[in-house]
Every structure is written in structure tokens, then in C-alpha cells.
LOGU-326826 format. One record per atom (N, C-alpha, C): x, y, z; residue in one letter. Coordinates in steps of 0.05 Angstrom, whole numbers, plus 5000, padded with zeros to 4 digits. Layout:
N
XYZa...
END
This chain:
122
540353714932a541053444924a540753254947a541553344971n541353164995n538453105001n536753304999m533853255005m532653054985m533353084960i532352894940i533452614945i535952594952r537152334958r535752214983r535152375003d533752275026d530952175019d529452325002d526852234994d526951974979d528851934962i529251684947i529751454967i531451504986a532051305006a529651225023a527951425029l525451365044l523551195028l523251265002a521551094985a522550814983a525150784981r526350514981r525750365007r525850515029r525250395055r522350295056r520450445045i517650355044i517450115026i518750115003f518649894984f519649634998f521949665011e523149425024e521449325047e520149505062a518349425084a515949285072a514849385050a512649245037a513448975027a515848955015a516748695005a517148495027a517848585051a518348405073a515848325088a513648475084h511148415099h509548205084h508548005098p507047785085p504347865074p503348095082e500748185071e500948425052e503348495045l503848705025l505348595001l504648694978e506048614954e507348864942e510048874944a511549104933a511649074902a511149294888v510949274859v513149434845v513349694851t515449864838t516650054858t519050144851c520350354866c522150504847c521550764844g523050934827g523051214837g525451344837l525751604849l524651604877l522751784884s521651784911s518851664913s518251474895i515651354893i515851054897i514250944914a514050654918a511050574914a510650354900t507950254896t507749974908t505449914920f505049654932f502049624936f501249384945r498449344951r498149154975r495749174987f495048995009f493848744998f494848515006v493748254998v493348095024v490848055032p490347915057p491547635056p492747555079a494047295081a492147065076a489647105083t487746885081t486246875054t487047055035l485647065009l487046874990l485546714975d486646554954d486846734929d489246834925a489747024903a489346904875a489246634874a488746504848a485746464842a484046534861a481146504856a480346684833a478346604817p477546754793p476847044798p475647114820t474847394825t476747544844t478947414852a480847534871a482047794861a482747804835s484048044824s482148284826s479648244818d477748464820d477348554849d477148354867y476848414895y479248574906y481648484899l483948634909l484048924899l483148964875n482949244865n480949404881n478649284887q476549414903q477549464931q478849274943l479849294970l481949514972l483849514954n486049714956n485049994950n482950014933q481750274929q480450374955q479050194968a477850264994a479950345015a482250205014v484450275033v485350565028v485850635003v486750904996v484751115006v482151065000i480051255008i479951285038i480051055052a479851065082a482251215093a484651165083l486951295094l486951595088l486151665064q485951955057q483952095075q481651965080r479652085097r480552095126r481951895135g482851885162g484952095169g486552175149g488552385153g491152305167g491352045174e493851965188e496151945168e495651845145v497651835123v496251915097v497751995078f496552055052f497951895030f496451715018l497451564995l495651634972l496751604948s495051624924s495051344912s494351324887n494251064875n495551064847n496050824838a497050784811a495750524801a495350494775v494350254764v496550154745v497649914752i499749794735i498949514729i498849454703g498149184694g495349104703g493549304706g490849244714g490449224744g492649254759n492549234788n492449514801n490549554818y490249804833y492249794856y494049984857l496249984876l496150234894l497350204917l497750434935l500350564926l500450834926r502750984916r503651174937r506051124947a507251314966a509351474952a509051744953c510951924940c512052104962c514552084967i515852234988i516852504977i515652724986v516552984977v516753195000v515753125024n515753305046n518353275062n519753495066f522353485080f522053395109f519653405119r519153315147r518753015150r518452875127t517952585128t520652455136t520452275155g522852135164g522451835165g524451695173g524351405174g522151295191g521551415214a519351325231a516651335217a516351545201d513851575186d513551345166d515651285153c515651065133c515150795146c516350755169d515950505184d513150475193d511850695202a509150685211a507150645188a507950725164l506150695141l505250405137l507150225138t506549945134t504449845153t504749895178a502849815199a500149945195a500150195187t497650345182t496050225159t497450165137v496250045114v495149765120v496649605134v495849335141v493349335159v493349515179a491049535197a488549615182a488749805164a486449895148a485649675130a487549535117g486949325099g485449095112g486349015136r485048795150r482248875158r481949115168r479249205176r477349215153r478249325131l476549345107l476049065094l477948895095d477548625085d475448485100d475348515127s473348385143s470548485137s470348735127e467848855120e466948795091e468848785073l468248775044l468448505030l469948325042r470448075027r467847925020r467447864995p465147714987p465247424998p462947315003v462747035013v464146844995v464046884969a465346704950a468346694953a469546894965l472446894970l473246834999l471246785015a471846735044a473146475049a
END
């Protein structure tokens, strides 16, 4: 019971960190799962093609992070939005890991945004 309670608290920590970060959009938090997405600060999210681009960008973030091996996120699609999905189940995961996740996602998101953003959204 304590391990499950700890996992739930860590997911909440990730969700709150995403909610507090200007380039992350926190979406859901339930049990030991938090969903969020990277939204570049310089992107006009109201632009007609921004939603499609954000889905493409966040998919690229998940793939890059999985290949890099530093963190492992999966994905979820909610309301047509491709989201990053953190599910805490490893008893070795701690608060420092959760805190580092935000910075890792933002760094990957910024790098990929600079490579992928279409001229129309620049």
C-alpha cells in the first residue's frame, strides 16, 4: 500500500511540475499516471495548423526520449491531442527522477521544435 501511495504521489509531482512550467501543458493525473504535452512558448497555439503540429512534435519527443534511454515515457491521445504519458511503477523511481523529467522533456521539445517547426508556424 505504501509503494502504491508513493507512486501516486510521484505522478502528482510530475503533473504539478508540468502545470507550473510555461512550456508544458498538464492534462490528466490519475493513480500513478500523469499526462501532459510540450507546447513551445513561441508557438501561436491558435494558428490553424498548430494542433496537428503539436501532435507531431510531441510524438517526436516520445520517440526521441525512448531512443535516448534517459527516461521512458509512453503516449496517450485524449481529445485528439497526442500527450506524453508518465506511469510510475518502479520502486526505484524517486522525487529527483520526477523533477528531472520536466527538464528532460523541455530540452528535447525545444531541440525538436527547432528542427521540425514548419515555416508557416514560425
